[in-house]
Structures are given as C-alpha cells and as structure tokens.
N, C-alpha and C positions, 0 to 999 in steps of 0.2 A: 579752412576752411567747412563750410556751413550745410545741413543739409535740410531739406523742407521736410514734408509727410510724405508720407505713402501714399499711392492713388490705385486703385484697382485696376489692371486691363486685364486683355486676353489676348491670346499668341501671339504675344510681345507686338502689340501694333500702337505703337506709341509715332507722334511724329511731331518738330518742332516746325511752324508754316515759314516758308522760306524767307519770310519779313520779317521775323522772329517774332512777333508779335504773341503767336497763337499755339499752344500745345493741342493737340488731338491725340486722343486716347480711345480706344473700341472694347466695350465688356457687352461681353457677346452680341446682341443685336443691334445694341447702342452704341452711337457715335456723340462724344463728350468733349465740345469744341470749349476749351479755357484760355482765362489772359493771362499770358505766361510770367507778366510781371506781378498780379494779385491771387492767379489762381485760383479765380473765379470761374464759373461755370459762367460764359457767354453765350453759349448755341447746344440742345441738344436735340439729335436728330435721331429717330427709327426705322430701322430698315427692314428688309420685307425677311430676312435668314442672318441667323450667325456669322459676322462679318470674317473675311479672311486674308483678306488683305486691304490695305487702307494709302492715298497717297493724295500730298496735297499737289494742286496746281503750280507754276511755276510764279503767277502772278499773286499767289493765295485768297484769293475769289473764289476757289472748288475745290471741293474734297471728294475722291472715288474712293469707294468702296465697292469690292468684288465679294461674290458668293458662288463660289467655286462648285457646290454640291448644285447649287441651282441654275448655275449657266448665265448670272443673274450679274449686272453690275449700276448701282444707284451711284448717280452725282448729286451731291447736294451745294449749292451756292454760299455765302455767308452776308453777300449785299444782299438777298432777294432770300428770305427764306422759307419761302412759299413755294419757290421755284424748285423743280429738280427735275432730273431726268435718270430715264432705264431700259439701261441696255438689254436681250435677250438673244442669248446666243441661241437656243432651240437644242434641238437635238445634237449638232453637233460638238457641243460641250465648253466647256474653260477649265482652263490650266492655268494661267497668267491674266493679268489686265497691269496697263499702267498710262501715264498721261505722255505726250509729246513733249517738247521740248514748250514750244507756244502757248501750252496748256486751253487748247480747243480744239483738240484731237485724242479719243481713246484710243489705243493700242492691244485688241483683245489676238490674249494665243487660243486654238481651236487644243481640243483633245489628240493625243495621238502626233503634235504638231506638225499638222495637218497643211496649217497656213495663219499669218496674220492679218487680224483683219483692220483699219484704221475708220474710225469710225468718227466724222466731221459735228463737233456742237451746235456751229455756225450753218453750215451747209445741209447737212443731212446727209453728205457724200458719205459712200463705201467705198474702200480701195485695198486688194488684197495681195499678198506678199507668198512665194510660196517656198516651201521646203525650210524651214525654220529650225535648227538643231536645238534638241533639250537635251541643255547644257545648266552648269552653274549660273553662269551670267552670260545669255546668248545677245543680251543687245544694249548698245551703251549710245547715246546719243555726245555729240562735242559741246562745248559751255555755253557756244552761240549758237547753239541751237537748228545752222544750218545744213549738219549733216548726221545721221544715223549709221553706225556698223550692226552689221547683222551676220552672225555663225550660221553655216547652211552645212551639211549634211548632204552629199550627193557622190552617191555610185563608191558609197564606201571609203570617200574621201573628205576632209575638213576644207570647206571655200570660208571668204568672206566676201561680203556684198556689200556695200558704202552706199547710201540713196539721200538724194535732196529733200530733205524737208520741205519745198515747200511744194512740190505738187506731187514728191514720193516717187520719183525718175529713177532712175539705176546709172551710176556714175561709175563704182568700179567695182572689176570682180577678178580673185585672183584668190590663187589654191593657198592654204598656208602650212604649212613646215610643222603638222603637229598631228600625231598619231590619235589622239580622240580630244579636240578642243574644250578645256572646263570652263573659259569666259576671256573677256578679253572686257578693254575700258580706255578710253580715251584718254591722253593727260587735258589738262585742263585748260592751258593755251592752243590745243585743237592741231596740236601738232604731230602728236605718234597718237600709236592705236599698241596699248599692251596688251600681249596673248599670252595665255599660259595651257600647256597641258594637264590632261589630269591626274591623278593625283602619283599614279603608277610612274610619272616619270618625270623629274624636273627639268622642267624647259619653260622661260621665259621666253618671246619672243618680242622683238619690237618694231610697227611696221608705222612707213609715211602713209601720209594720204594718199596716196597715189599707188600703194602697196608696193613698196619698194622696201626689202630687209634690211633695214639700220641697223641690228645688234643684234644677239640670242646671249643670255644667261643659264648657268647651270650652276650651281654651290656644289653640287656629291652627285652620287649615282649607284643603283641600287636601293634603292629605299624611298620609304615615302616621302613624296616633294613640296610640291605647292599646297599651301588653304586658301591665303586668302593675301589680295594683293591691296594697293592705295598710292592714289598720287600724292603729293603734296599742294597746295593748291599754288604756287606761284611755276610748280612741275619743272622746277631743281630738283628734285628727291622723290623717288619710287622706295615705297615699302615693301618687303615680299617678308609672309610668314610663312612659316613652314610646318612642318608635319613633327620636327624634331625639336623646336619650343624657342625658337629662333627667330629673332625679325631681322632682316640683313637689308640695309639701306643702300642704293644705289645714285648713281649721280646721275646727270643728264647731258653730261659734256663725252666720258667716255663707255658710259653706262656697267661701270668695273662698281667693286662694292667697297665702300669708305667705311663702313662701319657696321656692328652689330650688338644686339641685346639680346640678351638671354631671361630666363624667368625662373632666377633659383630658388629653392624651398624655404631656405634660413636667408631674411635682409637682415644684411652684417653694415651696411653705408649710414655713413652718421648722418646725411646732410639728407637721409628716407624719412618722410613721415606714410605713418603706417596706420588707416585706420582701422577698428573691427566692430563692425556692427553686434548691438548687443541688445538681446530681446529680453524683453521684460512682462511677464503676465499677474497682475496683482492677485494677491494671495490673502483670500477673504475664507473665514473659518463661517462652514455650513449650520451654523448654531446663526448666524447673525443677517442669514440672507430669509426675506419672506420669499412666499407664492407669486405674490407681481413681482418683484424683484428678476424668480430667475424667469420669468415669461418676457415681462420689460424692457428690463435695462441690459442691453446684452455689453453694454461696455464692459461690465464689470470682468466677463469673459474675453477683453477683447487684449490683441497682443501687441504690444508698443516695443518699439526701437530704435536703437540713437550707434552712434557713431562714437568710440570712445580713441584718445593718441594711445597706439601698443609700444609699450618700450622694447628699445634693439639691444641684444637683436634681437628680429623678429623671426616666429616661422609661420610658415603659411600652410592653412590646410590645401592638399594634395590627394586628390580623387585617381587612385590607381586604374589605366583603365583594365576591360575585361579584353583581351587579344580576341577569344571565340566569339565576339558581338562583333556584328556589324552598325559601322559609322566610330570607332572606339572615339572617347571625349580627352583627344590627345591633338598637341601642336597648337599654334598663331589663328583662332577661329575668325578673329574680327581685328583693324584697323581703323583709326580716325585720327585725322590730321586738325590740330585747331585751325582757325582763320587766318590768325598769324602768322602760321608757320613754324610757332615755339615749341609744340607739343604734340606728341604723337602717343594718343593711348591706343592698350593692345590688350588683347583678352587671350591668355593660354584656355587649350580647352578644357582643363579639372576647374577653374574658375566657375563660382556661381551665380554669375552674372552672366546673364543669355546674350543682352546686346548693348552696346555703346553707343554715342553720338556725341557731337559736340553741338553746342547751341553756335546760331552763327556771329555774336561778338567772340566769341572764343573762350571766354570765363567761367562758362558753364557745362559739364559733361552731365550726360544723361547717361544712368544706370537704370538696367530693367532685367529684375528677376522673374522666378515662374509666375508670380500674379502680383506684382506691385512695380511702381517705376520711383525711381527719388532721383533728386534732381543736386550735384556738388557743384559747389561755389569756389574758384580756384582764382586766387589771388597771388600773382608771382610777382619775386622779385622785382625791381627793376634793372636791366640787365649792366651794368657797368660798363 
C-alpha cells in the first residue's frame, strides 16, 4: 500500500469525478481540479464565497459549488472554463443542493424545507416539489436515473414519493412504516428502496418500486440503532452500520444477516496489515536560522507525515465519547464498497479519518482528515 502526499481541503470537500480522471477539492472559496493520475492541477476556479458543498455531474463535465450562507449555487464547466452558471435562491434561502442523474438539472432545497426547486441548465425551466422532509438522506435517485425517491413529512407522518425524472411527475406515493424516517437509498439494480428510522429505533425497511413492503430488519431494541447504510454495487448485499460499533451484512434473498464485523481496540489477526501515520517536524537549532529563513522559508516548520507498518498485535487509539454532549462520536459512521464488491471500508466514530470513499477502479481508497486528503493504493492478492 502506497500513499500520496497530502493536499489541503476544507469542509471535507473532496470528490473523484465519475469517470475517474479528476480529483476535485475545495479550499475555502477556491475549487481545485487535479488530474487523478499525476495529481497536477488541471483547473482552478474562484467562487463568490467559501464553498459549503461540491458535487460532480454524472458525465464529469460540470462541477456544482453551493454557498449556503449566501443562497448561491455556481456551476463550472471543465470543457469550457470560461462558461459558468449562477443560481440565486434569494430570500427563501438554501440548505442543500445536488445534481439530477442527467447532469443538466440542479435540485435546491430551501430553508425550513419548504420545497425542492428543480432548475434546468438547458431550458432554464423551473419545477417545484413540496413537503420535503429534513433528514439525513431524504432524496435518492435510481442508478439508471429514471426515478427519484423523496422523503416527505405530512400531518406528523412519514411518506415516500417516487417521481419520474424526465418531466418530474409523481409516479407513486405511499406511507412509510417509520416513526421518524432518517434516510433512504435505492439499490444499484433499481429494484429495492432501503428506508431506515432515526437512531432511537433500530428499524430497516425494504420497499419495492411500487411501494410494497418486502421485508423489515431489526438487530436489537432499547438502544441507539442505525447510523449508516450502504449497498454493494451488485445489489447482493446491504451493509448496515450501527451505534454498537458493528457492521451487519444482509443478503438480497431473505434480507437476513449473513455476517457481522466488529472494530476491536486490539488487532491480533495475523493476516491484517496495520498502518500508522507518523508525523515528523524538522529539528533546526535557533542559532542556525537567519532572519531571511524565518520569514521566507516556511518549509523549515512544515510537518511531514508518512505511514509505517505496525507490528501485531496492534493497539488502536480509541477516543472515549462524552455521553453528555450531543452527537457522540460512536458507531459506524461511514461504509464504502469497492467497485468490484471485494472490499468494504468502514469507519468507526472514534477514528480520526472524517470520510472515506473508493476510486472507481476499486484499487484506491481516499481518506479525508480534518485538513488534508490522502490516497491509499490497495494491491489485493488474487483470489485462489
């Protein structure tokens, strides 16, 4: 496993383009696009305000940058660097923004979740969708881009609406058997919609496209429940991360648990390889520094880091969560399958990495820390 040098980023804004050719990061109000292979800067854009959200279009030709504090969205083109688009939601405000599957429509959710506004970059037409619910993941599209599932809240009950993305008309509308719906996600084969309840109740529901309840799953009761959910690319497995620091894998036939993984504080598996980040700061005596070096040569004080293999058994540093504070750092907060279904990357709440995701090749895992980004290149042995 090899590691690249670290690059600055802010607000965890780092995304690999869908075609795998570029890596986009945001540093305050600047958008930096790098060639993924050489990591050299290919494009540099300047936004009107610090970027709070960034997203690639499905064809990797456009990048969306949202500035929620100003209610603005800017869209940049890689093919035509001089072209750009600005969407201003005005006094109604903006809390989230994302692409539609075709990469030519922008969906903006206004403050207080009053509505979802659909903006067309081609025709400049505008459509409105009412009653969106404010939750962890209230909108999701099928992999083929034909349908959109939207979580709604009406009369103190949860509902799910399925829209056709061609003209945004309503296809299905049904009530969800959740107390407080926290998120939903389509399977990659577009056949099943996974819906989960808030953390106070462990409940996972599987719906078909026409709104039929296929199955439900609950691992335990009377404790904090589901924190993250992820489908495998083949739709054969559904990974469920919980607050009990375990990952449970469900199969697509019976929707029952087939295995589970834990995050032990001590790793004793002889087949495991543990890497530890080691930071090194150059040691320079004060008598060796001139005034010019102190003011110009900032590299003298820069911290360098590298990853070294740790001998087993290895003790993993664990941050004990404070139960008196809101949103304690506990549980499986991130799940990511590799493109070939061979690997599953998971992140426990006490781990220092803020986010992780796979490159489309399935051989590179991108790790985000608080201020930097690093690429891990995985060379897996061939299956015997």
